[in-house]
Each structure stands twice: as C-alpha cells, then as structure tokens.
C-alpha positions as CSV (number, residue, x, y, z in Angstrom):
1,M,-19.6,-33.5,29.1
2,T,-19.3,-34.8,32.8
3,E,-16.3,-37.2,33.2
4,Q,-16.4,-38.5,36.8
5,K,-16.3,-42.2,36.2
6,S,-13.9,-43.1,39.2
7,F,-15.9,-40.7,41.5
8,K,-19.2,-42.0,40.6
9,R,-18.0,-45.6,41.0
10,L,-16.9,-44.8,44.5
11,V,-20.1,-43.3,45.4
12,R,-22.1,-46.1,43.9
13,A,-19.9,-48.7,45.5
14,R,-20.8,-47.1,48.8
15,M,-24.5,-47.0,48.1
16,E,-24.5,-50.8,47.4
17,R,-22.5,-51.4,50.6
18,T,-24.7,-49.0,52.8
19,G,-28.0,-48.7,51.1
20,E,-27.6,-44.8,51.3
21,S,-28.9,-42.4,48.8
22,Y,-26.8,-41.0,46.0
23,T,-26.7,-37.6,47.7
24,T,-25.7,-39.0,51.2
25,A,-23.1,-41.5,49.7
26,R,-21.5,-38.5,47.8
27,R,-21.4,-36.4,51.0
28,H,-19.4,-39.2,52.6
29,V,-17.1,-39.8,49.9
30,L,-16.4,-36.0,49.8
31,K,-14.6,-36.5,53.2
32,D,-13.2,-33.0,53.7
33,A,-13.1,-33.3,57.7
34,R,-11.6,-36.7,57.7
35,P,-8.5,-37.3,59.9
36,T,-5.3,-37.6,57.7
37,G,-4.2,-40.9,59.3
38,Q,-0.7,-41.7,60.6
39,M,1.2,-41.6,57.1
40,H,0.0,-39.7,54.1
41,D,0.6,-42.4,51.5
42,S,-1.1,-45.3,53.4
43,W,-3.9,-42.9,54.4
44,L,-4.5,-41.8,51.1
45,L,-4.5,-45.3,49.6
46,R,-6.9,-46.4,52.3
47,E,-9.3,-43.4,51.2
48,V,-9.0,-44.1,47.4
49,L,-9.8,-47.7,48.0
50,D,-12.9,-46.5,50.1
51,D,-12.0,-47.9,53.4
52,E,-11.9,-51.4,52.2
53,W,-8.6,-51.9,54.0
54,S,-7.0,-50.5,57.2
55,E,-4.3,-47.8,57.0
56,A,-2.0,-50.4,59.0
57,M,-2.6,-53.4,56.7
58,L,-1.8,-51.2,53.6
59,A,1.3,-49.8,55.3
60,G,2.4,-53.3,56.1
61,L,1.8,-54.7,52.7
62,A,3.9,-51.8,51.2
63,G,6.8,-53.1,53.3
64,G,5.9,-50.9,56.3
65,I,9.2,-50.2,58.0
66,G,12.8,-49.7,57.0
67,F,15.9,-47.6,57.7
68,M,18.0,-45.4,55.4
69,Y,20.6,-43.0,56.9
70,F,22.8,-40.7,54.7
71,V,25.0,-37.7,55.3
72,F,25.7,-35.5,52.3
73,E,28.7,-33.2,52.4
74,Y,29.5,-30.5,49.6
75,K,32.5,-28.3,49.5
76,G,31.6,-24.8,50.9
77,H,28.3,-26.0,52.6
78,T,27.1,-27.2,55.9
79,P,26.7,-31.1,55.8
80,T,23.1,-32.2,55.4
81,M,21.6,-35.3,56.9
82,T,18.5,-37.6,55.8
83,I,16.8,-40.5,57.6
84,V,14.0,-42.5,55.9
85,A,12.3,-44.7,58.4
86,R,9.7,-46.5,56.3
87,H,10.2,-49.3,53.7
88,H,12.5,-47.9,51.0
89,P,13.5,-47.7,48.2
90,A,10.6,-49.7,46.6
91,P,7.8,-47.6,45.6
92,F,5.5,-47.4,48.6
93,I,2.0,-47.3,47.0
94,P,2.6,-49.7,44.0
95,T,4.3,-52.0,46.4
96,A,1.1,-52.1,48.5
97,L,-1.1,-52.7,45.7
98,M,1.2,-55.5,44.5
99,H,1.0,-57.4,47.6
100,A,-2.7,-56.6,48.2
101,N,-3.2,-58.4,44.8
102,I,-4.9,-55.2,43.5
103,A,-4.4,-54.7,39.7
104,H,-2.7,-51.5,39.0
105,D,-0.9,-49.7,36.2
106,V,2.0,-47.2,36.8
107,T,2.4,-44.8,33.7
108,S,4.4,-41.5,33.0
109,T,4.6,-39.2,30.0
110,T,6.2,-35.8,29.4
111,S,3.0,-34.9,27.3
112,A,0.4,-32.8,29.1
113,R,-2.1,-33.4,26.5
114,K,-1.7,-37.2,26.7
115,A,-1.6,-37.1,30.5
116,E,-4.8,-35.1,30.5
117,K,-6.5,-37.7,28.4
118,Q,-5.4,-40.5,30.6
119,L,-6.8,-38.6,33.5
120,R,-10.1,-38.1,31.6
121,D,-10.5,-41.7,30.5
122,A,-9.7,-43.2,33.8
123,D,-12.3,-45.8,34.8
124,G,-11.3,-46.4,38.4
125,P,-9.4,-44.7,41.2
126,V,-6.2,-42.8,40.2
127,I,-3.3,-41.5,42.3
128,C,-1.2,-38.8,40.6
129,L,2.5,-38.1,41.9
130,L,2.9,-34.4,42.0
131,G,6.3,-32.4,41.5
132,K,9.9,-33.4,41.9
133,E,9.0,-35.0,45.4
134,K,6.2,-37.2,43.8
135,H,3.7,-36.3,46.4
136,P,0.7,-38.6,45.7
137,V,-2.9,-37.3,45.6
138,G,-6.0,-39.0,44.7
139,V,-8.0,-37.9,41.8
140,L,-11.7,-38.9,41.9
141,G,-12.6,-37.5,38.5
142,T,-12.7,-34.7,36.0
143,D,-15.7,-32.5,35.0
144,G,-15.4,-30.2,32.2
145,D,-12.5,-27.8,33.3
146,T,-12.3,-28.9,37.0
147,V,-11.0,-31.8,38.9
148,T,-11.9,-33.4,42.1
149,V,-8.7,-34.0,44.2
150,H,-8.4,-36.0,47.4
151,N,-5.3,-34.8,49.3
152,H,-5.8,-33.4,52.7
153,G,-9.4,-33.6,52.5
154,T,-11.4,-33.5,49.2
155,N,-11.7,-30.4,47.1
156,V,-12.6,-29.3,43.4
157,Q,-10.0,-27.2,41.8
158,P,-9.4,-26.0,37.9
159,L,-8.0,-28.7,35.9
160,A,-5.3,-26.2,34.4
161,E,-4.2,-25.5,37.9
162,F,-3.9,-29.1,38.8
163,M,-2.1,-30.0,35.5
164,T,0.5,-27.3,36.1
165,S,1.5,-28.9,39.6
166,W,1.4,-32.4,38.1
167,G,3.6,-31.3,35.2
168,Q,6.6,-30.4,37.4
169,G,7.2,-34.0,37.4
170,K,6.7,-36.7,34.6
171,H,2.9,-36.7,34.8
172,E,3.3,-40.0,36.8
173,M,-0.2,-41.7,37.5
174,I,-1.2,-45.0,39.4
175,S,-4.3,-46.4,37.8
176,I,-6.1,-48.8,40.2
177,G,-8.2,-51.8,39.1
178,E,-10.0,-54.7,40.8
179,R,-8.7,-57.0,43.6
180,T,-7.5,-60.2,41.8
181,G,-6.7,-62.5,44.9
182,E,-5.9,-62.6,48.5
183,P,-3.2,-60.3,50.0
184,D,0.2,-61.9,50.1
185,V,1.1,-61.0,53.7
186,A,3.8,-63.4,53.9
187,A,5.6,-61.9,50.9
188,A,5.4,-58.4,52.2
189,V,6.7,-59.4,55.6
190,R,9.7,-61.5,53.9
191,M,10.8,-58.3,51.9
192,T,10.7,-56.2,55.1
193,C,12.8,-58.8,57.0
194,E,15.2,-59.0,54.0
195,H,15.7,-55.3,53.6
196,L,16.3,-54.7,57.3
197,T,18.8,-57.5,57.7
198,G,20.6,-57.9,54.3
199,P,21.4,-56.1,51.0
200,V,19.0,-53.6,49.5
201,L,20.7,-52.2,46.5
202,G,23.4,-54.8,46.2
203,N,26.1,-52.2,46.2
204,N,28.6,-50.1,48.6
205,F,25.6,-48.0,49.5
206,D,24.1,-51.0,51.3
207,V,26.0,-49.9,54.6
208,N,23.5,-47.1,55.0
209,F,20.3,-49.3,54.9
210,G,18.5,-51.5,57.6
211,F,20.3,-52.6,60.7
212,S,23.6,-51.6,59.0
213,G,22.4,-48.2,58.7
214,M,21.4,-47.9,62.3
215,S,24.7,-49.0,63.5
216,K,26.3,-46.4,61.3
217,L,24.2,-43.7,62.8
218,A,25.1,-44.8,66.3
219,E,28.7,-44.9,65.4
220,Q,28.6,-41.4,64.1
221,L,26.6,-40.2,66.9
222,R,29.4,-41.2,69.3
223,D,32.4,-40.3,67.0
224,K,34.3,-37.4,68.3
225,G,36.2,-37.0,64.9
226,K,35.4,-35.2,61.7
227,K,32.6,-37.7,60.9
228,G,31.0,-37.4,64.1
229,W,27.9,-35.3,64.8
230,A,29.5,-33.3,67.6
231,R,32.1,-31.7,64.9
232,R,29.9,-31.9,61.8
233,W,27.2,-29.8,63.2
234,A,28.9,-28.0,66.1
235,D,27.6,-24.5,65.0
236,D,24.0,-25.6,64.3
237,P,22.6,-28.3,66.9
238,G,19.2,-27.0,66.0
239,F,19.5,-28.3,62.4
240,V,20.1,-31.8,63.8
241,K,17.2,-31.9,66.1
242,Q,15.0,-30.8,63.1
243,R,16.3,-33.2,61.0
244,L,15.8,-36.1,63.5
245,H,12.3,-35.0,64.1
246,D,11.3,-34.9,60.4
247,G,12.9,-38.0,59.4
248,L,11.5,-40.0,62.3
249,E,8.2,-38.6,62.9
250,V,7.0,-36.7,59.7
251,E,8.7,-37.0,56.3
252,Y,8.0,-40.3,54.4
253,T,7.0,-41.9,57.8
254,A,4.5,-42.2,60.5
255,P,5.1,-41.2,64.3
256,G,7.6,-43.4,66.0
257,A,9.7,-44.1,62.8
258,T,6.5,-46.0,61.5
259,R,7.2,-48.9,64.0
260,P,3.8,-48.5,66.1
261,L,1.9,-48.4,62.7
262,Y,3.9,-51.7,61.6
263,A,2.9,-53.2,65.1
264,E,-0.9,-52.6,64.1
265,F,-0.2,-54.5,61.0
266,L,1.4,-57.4,62.5
267,T,-1.5,-57.6,65.1
268,E,-4.0,-57.4,62.4
269,A,-2.2,-60.2,60.5
270,G,-1.7,-62.4,63.7
271,L,1.9,-62.4,63.6
272,P,4.5,-61.9,66.2
273,G,6.8,-58.9,66.9
274,A,4.1,-56.1,67.7
275,Q,5.2,-55.7,71.2
276,E,8.7,-55.1,70.1
277,F,7.9,-52.7,67.5
278,R,5.9,-50.6,69.9
279,A,8.7,-50.6,72.1
280,S,11.4,-49.5,69.5
281,G,8.8,-47.0,68.1
282,A,8.8,-45.4,71.6
283,L,12.5,-45.3,71.5
284,W,12.6,-43.6,68.0
285,S,10.2,-40.9,69.3
286,E,12.6,-40.2,72.1
287,I,15.7,-40.0,69.6
288,A,13.5,-37.7,67.6
289,N,13.5,-35.4,70.2
290,G,17.3,-35.0,70.3
291,G,19.5,-34.6,73.2
292,D,23.1,-35.8,74.2
293,Y,24.8,-37.6,71.2
294,D,26.0,-40.5,73.2
295,E,22.6,-41.1,74.9
296,L,21.0,-41.1,71.6
297,A,23.6,-43.6,70.2
298,D,22.5,-46.0,73.2
299,K,18.8,-45.6,72.4
300,V,19.6,-46.3,68.7
301,D,21.4,-49.4,69.6
302,E,18.6,-50.4,72.1
303,A,16.0,-50.0,69.2
304,R,18.1,-51.9,66.9
305,S,18.6,-54.8,69.3
306,I,14.8,-55.0,70.0
307,E,14.0,-54.8,66.2
308,E,16.5,-57.7,65.3
309,R,14.7,-59.7,68.0
310,A,11.4,-59.1,66.4
311,I,12.8,-59.9,62.9
312,R,14.1,-62.9,64.0
313,R,10.7,-64.1,65.3
314,L,9.2,-63.1,62.1
315,M,11.7,-65.0,60.1
316,L,10.8,-68.3,61.8
C-alpha cells in the first residue's frame, strides 16, 4: 500500500497554486538541483513548507543570530574551542515554527517500531533529527519499503537504511501542521535581543553567551597568559583557523556568522538594524579567515559595538 500522504499533499498544494499537472508539480517538488540556501536548517524548513516563507524570514523567526563561545580543556589533550553564531540554545526549527504560528508536534521514542509507525501515519510535512548531532532532514513520505527524503536535494532510499541512521538518536521527529495565525515577528526579535544582551541560561555559563561571550573571546585573543590563544594553541595555529572558519561560516550558521541573513530578515520585516548587521557580518567573515590575534580581538570588539548599536535600535 502506498503511504505518501505528506508528499502527495505537497504536490497537490503546488497544483492548486500553479495550475500544473500532477506530473509537473511532482517534478518540481522533487527539487534535486535546488540550491541549498544559506543555512541548512532554515533552507530545509523553507523547502518542507514549499516556499511559502523566505529562508530569511524563517531564520529570523527562529531567533536568527546569537553567540556562544566555549573552550574545553581535558588533561592530556589539546584544548578545543567552539563558537555557535546563530540563536542558541533554543531548538532552531521548533522556535521558527512557534513564532510563525504554525502548529507542530515534537516527539521522540527509543522504539524503532513506534517511530516507523509515526512516520508512516504522518499526514503532513515531517522533519526527522538524525544521529547524535540531530541533523534535520525532511521526510516527504513512505512507500512500502522506501522513503522519500529531502536533505541536500530529494532522494528515495530504503526505509530500513533510513531507520538505522535515524535510530542513532532517539527517533526525534517534528510533525508540522497548519498555520494558525500571523507570524509573531516582535516576539522573535525580542528573544534575539534578550539573549544577546542578558542571561540565556540563568547560571554561571552565561558569561559565554551573547555580547558577554564576544567580550570573553576578545579578551582571550589578547591574553598572553595560559588562557590566551597564543599559548593554548601555540603548536597548532591551523586548528584555530579551521575552528574559526567552521564556527563563523559553516557549522550551525550561515556565512558572516548569520548576520547577513538576519539583515535580510530585518529588511523583509521592515525593521531597523539591517545595515549594522551587514557590516558586522563582513567583520565576522574577516575574523573567520584568522590572522594576528590582537587584530582579531579588535575586529571582535568592533563587531560587538556595531551589533550593540543595532540591538538598541531594535529594542526601542
């Protein structure tokens, strides 16, 4: 028995909107050659919602930008460092759906049998979080022993293979329903501002988040002591350059530490601050290229100052 309720729903929705035949609409839904957007999560959500929203709007509704900086040190090992430049730690896709006023349900189960049944019974778009890293992929439907998956393009793969990769986590799934109201842009922007300027977790780790985290990064870039970058990674400067690039341009972010994408959101929403975030995004891309630590610290301070000015405008 064919079980592709959500996939057929997407095809028929496009037919109603464009007047295309089922075959033509189906071909467009199977967007193998579509560009992957600026950030995987916001791009995927846009695709699953069938282009009803822009990627920038969805990223902004998810909180858009943030900042988290941590250094982890373990005895006998070289210290490691991570930077997360998008909104964090609230779950990105559910937060976007919440502020978009789109009904959704987040479930998880350790039972593969129950998870497969939920997948087959889905009556709308579904996003599954794969593996320990919770990498999100769209599931357009199941058909017997195969599943249509939207990740980097759309492909059909054996259901058993998909279940194995999904089962490395807790079979987490986001089921997406209908839109229930207008997007709450104000709430999304307020959350972004609050998390950049104030407590995020409400504990001692808050020093690593938002503008405080940026200040800590600049301080440690300049520090010539044991907590400074010059001593921590004296033997491996290549590691630092790679981690800067990954954290500010690739991992859980969009180019320019997500700032240019957030600027697009602000422009679309008719809000101030876009110019400032484009400017800070350019600085973060320069920082991502590495270089002299003191010069990088100056650029971090400059980016923070620009963003503080933009946030003050948004909070008026």
